[in-house]
N, C-alpha and C positions, 0 to 999 in steps of 0.2 A: 504494500500500500504506500502511495506517495506520502512524503513528509509534509503535513499541512503548513509547517513553518516555512518550508521552501517555497510554497505557493505564494505566500505574501510577498517575498522578494521578487519572484518572477512576475507577479501581477503588476509591479510598478516599473518594469523594464520594457524593452522593445518587442517582447513576444507578441507575435501577430494574433495569437489566439485570444488575447485580452481585448475586450470591447471598451466602451467609454467608462464602465464601472465594473467591479467584480460581480459575477453572477451569484445570487443568493441561493446556496444549496442547503441551508440549515434552518432558517427561521420560518415559522408558521404563524398563522393568525392565532391570537390568544383570546378566546371568547370570554373567559372569566375575567381576566385583567381588563379587557376593554369595557366590560360591563361595570366593573368596580370603579373605574376611573371616569365615570360619567355621572352627571347630576348629583343628587344628594347622597349617593353611595360613596362619593369621594369626599372625605371629611377632613378639612383643615383644622388643626388644633394648635393654638398659640401657647406653646410652652407646657410645663407640667412634668412631674416626675413619672407619672403614669397616665393612661387614658382612662378617665373616670366619667361616670354618668349615673344619674338616678334611675331607679327601677321601682315600679309599683307591682307588688307581688302577692297581695292578700286582699280579702274582702273584709269590710268593716261589719263584723257579725253582731254589732249592737242594734242594728236596724231590724226590727221584727214587729209582728202584730202584738197588741197589748190591749188591756181593758181599762177604761176610765182612769182611775187613780193609781193604777199599778205603777210601781217604780220603774224607771227606765234604767237600762244597763249603762253604767258610766265607766265601764272598764276601758282603759286606754288600749287600743288595738294598733299594733305596729303594722303598717302597710307599705312602708317605703324602705329601701336600702340603696346600696351603691355597688356598681361593678367597677373593676379596675384591671386593665390590661397593661402589660409591660411594653415599652418601646423596643423595637428590633431594628438593628442597623444592617444595611447592605452597602457594599462599595466595590468599585472596580477602577482600574487604571488603563491608560493608553501610554505606551512608551514610544517616542519618536527619536531615533538616533540621528546623529549628524550625517552618518553614511547614508541612511535612508533619505534624508533631505537632499543630499548631493545627487543621488541617483534619480530623484523624483523632480528634478528641475529642468528647465530649458526644453530642448527638443526631445529628450528622453521621457518626458512626462506623458503618460497615457490617461491618467486621472489623478485627482487630488488625493494622495495617499492619506494625509492627515484627516481630511474630511471623511474618507471612507472608514478609517479606523474609528473615528468618533461615532459614526453611524453604526458600525458593528458593535461598539460598546453599548450604545443605547439599546439596540436589539437584544444584545446579550443580557442586559439588565432586565428588560421586559420578560425574557425567557426565564431567568432565574426567579423573578418575583412571581410570575404566573405559576411556576412549579411550587414555590413556597406557599402560595395561596390555596393549594390543594393538600398541603402537608399537615401532619399532626403537631408540628412545632418542635419535635425532638431532634430533627436533623442538625448536623454540624454542631454537636454538643449543646443542643437546645437553643442555638442562636437563630434558627430559622423562624420565620413568621408562623404563628399558630393558625393554620389554614382550615379548610373545610373538614378535614379528617379530625380536627380538634373541636371545632365549634359545632359542626353538624355531624356528630359522631355516629358510627355504626353501633356503639354501645352507649346510648345517651344517659344511662342511669349511673355511670361511674365517671370519676375524674373531676378535676377542678377547672372551670372555665371562667375567666374574668374575676378570679378570686372567690368564686362561689362553688361550693361542693355539690355536685349533682347527685351524689348518693344520698345527701340529706335533704335537698330541696328539689322537689319534683317540678316546680314551676319553671326551673331553669333548664329543663331537658328538651332537646329537639325532637321532632317527629322521626320515626324510623319504622320501616316495614320491609318485608322480603318481596322481591320481584321474581322469585324462582318459578319456573314453568311447572305445570301439572303433567303434561304429556308431550306437547309439541312446543317448539321454540317460541318464546315470547307470548304464549297463550294467556298469561296472566298480567302482562305488562300494562295494558290500558286500564284494566280494573284497579291495579295497584296504584297507577298514576292518579286516577280519579280520587281514590281514598286519601292518598298522600296530599293532593292539592287541597281537598276539603279540610283535612286535619290541620294544614298550615294556615287556613283561612280563619278569620275571626267572625264569620257570619256570612249570610247570603250577599248582602250589599256592602259589607265592610271591607276589611283588609284581605287581600289575596296575594299569592306569589306574583312576582313581576316577570320571571323568566325561569327556564329550566336548562340544565346542562348535564351532559352525559359523555360516555366514550363513543367512538365511531361505530363499534359493533352494535351497541344498544340503539344508537340513533338510526342505523340502517334497519335494525329489527323493528323499530317503531314505524319507519317508512313502509316496511313490508306488510304491516297490518292494515294499511289504508286501502281504500277501494281500488281495485285494479284499474289502471289507466293504460289502455293498449296504444292509443295514438291521439295526439292533439295536433290539429293543423292551424296554422296562422291564417287569419282572414286575408284573402287577396294574395296569398303566397302559396307556392308549391311545396314549401318545406313543412316538415312535421317533426313532432317531438315524441320520443319513446319513453321519457321520464321527466320528472320535475327538475327544475334547475336547482343546483346545490346551494340553496339559501336557507334561511331559518325555517324550521318546521314550527307549527303552532299546536298548542293544546289548550283548550278552554280560552282561546284568544291570546295567550301569551307566547312569545317566541322562545324557541329552544334550539340548541345546536350541540355539536360535539367539540371537545377540546382534547388534544392529544395527551395532556397531562392529567386528565380525569382518571380516577381509579377504575380499573376494568370492572364492569358489571354494576356500576353505581350510577344513579340518576338523582340529581339534587333539584329541589324546588326552593328558590331563593327570592328575596325581595330587597329593594334598595333602602327601605326604612329600617330594617332590622339586621342587615348585614352590610357593613361599611368598611372601606379601606381608609383608616385614619392615618394621617401623616403630619409630622411636625411642619408648621408653617415655614416655608422657605427651604425645606429640606426634601423636596421630591425631585429626584434626579439632579441634585445640586452639583454644579461643576465648579472646580476651584482653579485659580490661576496656575499655569504650568510652573513647575519648579525645575531648576537645573542643579542636580547633585554635584558636589564638589569633586567627586572621584569618578564621574562618568561623563561621556560626551553624549548625553541624552536629555530630552525634555520629558517630564512625567506629568500627565494630566490625571486628576482624580475626580471621580463622580460618586456621590453617596446618596442614600435614601434612608430616612428614619420613618418607619411606618409599622403598622400591624393591622391585621384583620380583627374586627370587633363585632360583637352582637349585643344589642340592648334587649333582645327578646328572642332567644333561640327557639322558643315554642312555636314561632311562626316560620321556622325553617325545617325542611324535611329531606330525608335521603331514603331512596330505595336501594337495597343491597342485594347481592347474590342474584342479579338478574340473569336469567338464562332463557 
């Protein structure tokens, strides 16, 4: 196998095979990260040792029927508490040597090597963050983001999330169900999705999931359950389609897609109000001025992110597991 390090040097030289920019052979679309960095799911936090927020977790049980002069219950009922998530740091660098600069100047320049390296770092950061957003947070000595495997867990009655012990407090548990087949592949998938969607909702006309996400195999399994479509023709055209375009699928009106980083056999129902990517203000993909080490003929560029995935109400988030 060719040395990928060698490819970087060759790409900036006269090799005729190189076009105006390096061909992207690595990076994919990151459905989860794209959703989390849009709208109210992308939460800017101004300072703070941890990511904190209030939660309402109990009913005031003093309200009940009574008769005329009967004494009212004056017991003080605790109904509020607080969650707390730790900040997680991620960073990367780009190194540009003087030799690379020399090779990438004048008539020998096929593309801006520095700009391409920076674009690669940005894409690499997105790839890493997307992977972490699916993780359980124990990776890299627990320095990774606590992702879906942590917040929307396959075993929601155990573990501590946001400082709250799920074994002791059932209100802090996400929804979970099996999507295993009975006899034929995916024969229980849509029924399981209906139940999970409804369990994640807070009523008929109240809060519902905003999107769903799964792996490619399950996504294609869902598509296979839809009504067979033999051929669609374009009006006024002789062309025809044998399948739907590879865009978002919908379930109960909400979009869904697959992500290569999603755990195999899992499908998540999520919403932007209760699952958010919190980041320190000014520290999302923050770039620093290049530094010139005293003992090397290079420039080093640093980029860092301080963020974590948080939920203020895991009960409105759900996962189907063991889908077959």
